[in-house]
N, C-alpha and C positions, 0 to 999 in steps of 0.2 A: 118289582114288576111294573109298577106304574110308569117309571121313567122309561123303561124299555118300550112300553106301548106308545108313549108320546114320541119317542125317537123314531119308531117305525111309521107311525101314522101322520105325524106333523112335520118333524124335522126332515125326515127323508123325502116327504112330498114337496117340501120347499127348497131343497138343496140346490136345485138347478135354476131357480127363479132369481131374478135380480130386482131388488127393491130400492126405491129412491127416497124413502122417508120411513121414519119409525111408525107413523100412523098406517102406512101401507102394509108393513110387516105385521103389525098388530091386527089389522083387519083380516089378513090372510090366515093368521093363526086362529082368530076367533071363528072364522068359517069352518076350518078343519076341526076345531075343537067341538063345535056343535055336531058335526057329522060323526066324530068319534064317540061322543057321549050318547048319541041316538042309535049307534050300531048295536044290534041285538047280541046278547051273550050267546056263546055256543052251548054251554052245559047247564044253563039255568034260564029261568024266565026273566024277561025284562032287559034293561040296558043300564048303562052307568047313570044316566039322568034319572031313571025311575028308582034305582037303588038309593041314590042320593036323596031324592024327595021322600022316600020311605024311611030311611034310617038316619041320615045325618042332619037334614034340614030341621026336623022337629027338635033336635038337641042343641041347635045353634042358639047362642045368646047375642044380644046386641053388642056392638063395639063400645068400649068405654067412651065417656063424654070427652075426656081429655086424652091427648096423644101421649104415648109412652115416651119418656125422655131417658136416654142413657145417662147414667151418673157414675161418678167415681167417688170412693171413700178415701180420705186421707187423714192421717193423724198429724196434728200440729201442736207445737208448744207455744204457750202464750208468753211473749217477751215482756220485759219490764215496762215497755211503753204501751202495754195491753193491746198489742197487735199480733196477728198471726200472718204468716206468709204462705200463700197458696199459689203455686205456679208463677212465682215472681211478682205477685200482687199482694198488697198488704190490706188487711181488713181489721177493723177495731172490734173488740169484744169487751164485755164488762170488766172493769178494772179488778174486780174481786177474783178473777181467774188468772192473775199474774202467776207465772211459774207452774201452771198446771197444764195438763194436756187436754185437748178437745178433739172431737171427731168432726170432720168437715165433709159434707156431701155436696159435690160440685156437679152441676149440669150445665148445659149450654146457656141457660137463662138465669139460674139461681145458684147461690151458695148458702147452704144451711149449716150452721155451726151448733153442735150439740156437746154438752158437758155431762158426762155420766148418763147418756141416753136422753137427756132433757134439752129442749130447745131454748 
């Protein structure tokens, strides 16, 4: 239902307008969004903004201090030269892990290698 309301009140209102920058589009959307959220409900008291302030806003928590990073888990075998290959790159691991399997957690910034759940 929420998507339909936005389509009717915002997208439909902007469909014939021409914009020359992303900032211009965002400004037009923000103005229409304020008007939509201040529009009174038909079958109950208040509007979307007052309902948000009453129900949702008190339950909100602050964002985490660090950004979420997407990561992939891969299993790798430790070669005799105590290196693992992850996405055609080689990383050294403790020599005691030769011929064992390790789990690798790869993000855009880090590679974490775990053996039996320990780092």
